[in-house]
C-alpha positions, 0 to 999 in steps of 0.5 A: 346289179352291175352298173356303168361307171361313167360317160365314156363319150358324147356323140352328136351330129354336126354339119361341119364336125372338124370346125365344131370340134375346133370351136369346142377346143378353142372356147371350152378347152375340150381336146378333140378325139385323137387320131390314133389310139396312142393319143390323149382325149379330153379328161373330165374332172370327177363330179356329179353327172345328170343323165335324164330323158326329157320331153322332146319339146323341152325348151332345154333342148333348143329349137327343133330338130335338136334332140340333145343338150349338154351341161358342163361343170366349170370351176369359175363361171365368171371367168368362163363367161368372160373368156367366151364373151371375149371370143365373141360368144353370146352368153346368158348368165342366170340372175338367180343363184340356185341351191346347187350353184350358178348357171349360164346358157350359150349355143355352139356355132351349129345352134346346139344348147350348152349350159355351164354350171358352177356347182356349190361345194355341197353339190360336189359331195357324193 
């Protein structure tokens, strides 16, 4: 069976797409979509990716009518949390360290839920 090789993009609705793209670039380092095919887009580091359907009323998706959430891998959760908090962003760090790593939660300016994950070395092995 032929399989997909990865995620080529994440697309979601926004009230102010330009402002929200700038927020993701400023606070999370995600380059915006280039204005031409010759431009460079954000490249992610190779690693595990969870792709799963969830119940529409899952707390992980935030308040209705939200229907998506994203989890970003980070190399240093503490440094990322400091950076976000220095930018005035409220971040909740999980007190528990899980077998696959550490997590934190925040929301973008439009209320979309974001989870940050600092994986353990074991979690990064295929």
